C-alpha positions in Angstrom: 109.2 52.3 186.0 107.3 50.7 183.0 105.6 52.1 180.0 104.1 55.1 182.0 107.4 56.1 183.0 107.8 59.2 180.6 105.3 61.1 182.9 106.3 59.3 186.2 110.0 60.4 185.9 109.1 64.3 186.1 107.9 63.5 189.6 111.3 62.7 190.6 112.3 66.5 190.1 113.5 68.5 193.0 111.6 71.4 194.4 114.4 74.0 193.4 114.1 73.0 189.7 110.5 73.4 189.8 110.9 77.2 190.3 112.3 77.4 186.6 110.2 77.4 183.0 113.1 78.4 181.0 111.9 76.2 178.0 108.2 76.9 178.2 107.1 76.9 174.4 110.1 75.2 173.3 109.6 71.9 171.3 112.2 69.4 172.1 112.9 66.1 170.0 114.3 63.2 171.8 115.5 60.5 169.3 116.1 57.1 170.8 115.8 53.2 169.6 116.4 50.1 171.5 119.4 49.7 173.6 119.5 53.5 174.5 121.2 54.2 178.0 118.4 54.7 180.5 119.9 57.7 182.6 120.9 59.4 179.6 117.2 59.4 178.4 115.5 59.8 181.8 117.4 62.9 183.5 117.4 64.9 180.3 113.7 64.0 179.9 113.0 65.0 183.4 114.7 68.1 183.2 112.9 69.3 179.9 109.8 68.6 181.3 110.6 70.4 184.6 111.5 73.6 182.4 108.1 73.2 180.7 109.4 72.1 177.4 107.1 70.4 174.8 109.0 67.1 174.5 108.6 64.7 171.6 110.2 60.9 172.0 111.2 59.8 168.6 112.1 56.5 167.2 112.8 54.3 164.3 109.5 52.3 165.1 106.3 53.1 166.7 105.5 51.9 170.1 107.8 50.9 172.9 111.5 51.0 172.7 113.7 49.2 175.5 116.3 50.9 177.6 119.9 49.5 178.4 120.9 49.8 182.1 123.8 48.2 184.4 125.1 45.8 181.8 121.7 44.7 181.0 118.2 45.7 179.4 116.2 48.4 181.4 112.7 49.6 181.2 110.4 49.9 178.0 109.4 53.6 177.3 106.6 54.7 175.0 107.6 56.9 171.9 105.3 59.5 170.4 106.5 59.4 166.7 108.3 57.4 164.2 111.3 59.3 162.5 109.4 59.1 159.2 106.5 61.2 161.0 108.8 64.1 161.8 111.2 66.5 160.3 113.8 68.9 162.0 111.7 72.2 161.3 109.0 70.9 163.7 111.5 71.4 166.7 113.6 73.9 168.2 116.1 71.6 169.6 117.5 67.8 169.7 118.6 65.5 172.4 120.6 62.5 171.5 121.2 59.8 174.6 123.9 57.5 174.4 124.2 53.6 174.5 126.3 51.4 172.1 123.4 49.6 170.6 121.1 52.9 170.0 124.0 55.0 168.5 124.8 52.3 166.3 121.3 51.4 165.1 120.8 55.1 164.8 123.9 56.2 162.6 122.9 53.2 160.1 119.4 54.8 159.7 119.4 57.2 156.6 116.1 58.8 157.8 117.7 59.7 161.3 120.7 61.1 159.7 118.8 63.6 157.5 116.5 64.5 160.6 119.7 65.1 163.1 121.6 67.0 159.7 118.6 69.2 159.5 119.5 70.6 163.1 123.0 71.7 162.1 121.5 73.2 158.9 119.0 75.3 160.7 121.6 76.1 163.3 119.5 74.8 166.0 120.9 73.3 169.4 121.8 69.6 169.7 122.6 67.7 172.9 124.4 64.5 172.7 125.9 62.5 175.3 128.3 59.5 175.4 128.0 57.2 172.4 125.5 59.7 170.7 128.2 61.8 168.8 128.8 58.8 166.3 125.4 59.7 165.0 126.7 63.2 164.4 129.8 62.0 162.5 127.4 60.6 159.9 126.1 64.1 159.7 129.7 65.3 158.2 129.3 68.5 160.4 131.9 68.2 162.8 135.0 69.8 160.9 136.6 72.0 163.3 133.9 71.5 166.2 135.1 70.9 169.4 133.4 68.1 171.2 133.7 65.2 174.0 132.2 61.7 174.1 132.9 58.4 175.5 136.2 58.0 175.2 136.4 54.9 172.7 135.0 57.5 170.3 138.0 60.0 170.3 139.8 58.4 167.3 136.4 58.2 165.2 135.5 61.8 166.1 139.2 63.3 165.6 138.8 61.3 161.8 135.7 63.3 161.2 137.6 66.2 161.8 136.3 67.3 165.2 138.6 68.6 168.1 138.3 66.1 170.9 138.5 67.0 174.5 138.4 65.2 177.7 135.6 67.6 179.9 132.5 66.7 181.3 130.6 69.2 179.1 131.6 71.1 175.9 129.6 73.8 174.1 130.3 74.6 170.4 127.9 77.1 169.1 125.1 75.1 170.6 126.5 71.7 170.1 126.5 70.3 173.4 128.6 67.1 174.3 129.2 65.1 177.4 131.2 61.9 178.2 129.0 59.7 180.1 126.2 59.4 182.9 128.5 61.1 185.4 128.4 64.2 183.3 124.5 64.5 183.3 124.0 67.2 185.9 126.5 69.4 183.9 125.2 68.3 180.6 121.6 69.1 181.6 122.2 72.3 182.8 124.1 73.4 179.7 121.4 71.8 177.6 118.7 74.0 179.0 120.9 77.1 178.9 121.6 76.5 175.2 118.0 75.3 174.3 116.8 78.6 176.0 119.1 80.7 173.8 117.7 79.0 170.8 119.2 79.0 167.3 123.0 80.1 166.8 
């Protein structure tokens, strides 16, 4: 899968999933930069497209961003817009894939934090997996919220006021979190459910 992967991925969806169109009319943002965990982008993207969501891939810069996969660089993916070209009001929901490099770069971007914070303030659902909750910490919206993440983030999240649990998927009023790629089936199912429900 090279640059055209974004659309090719949709063809891998299973037949039963094609029956559902739960997210038709929903505008969903996926925020990534170089070093995002490939499966944590690809699987939610596929599912969102199957559910007929209008998906926009956003990054810090225009053009392509490169995934991280199996301890090495993965494929390049085309983005749709830069962070400066969007605002949270334009979307119904947000997906934050993980990846150490990706999450670390995004949490240091003021524009990215303003964008993500907007979803919290507007009560819109956010789905964050693996290392992505690092980004959420910078939004200062986790006090008293129950979350999970990659295990190494446990202390950081607790220090930010979150209640950390070791579960495959956690939903706290539209904030969906999971631990790692093994949790993607549960993560995607809960993502669709909460995105369909909308503002909490």
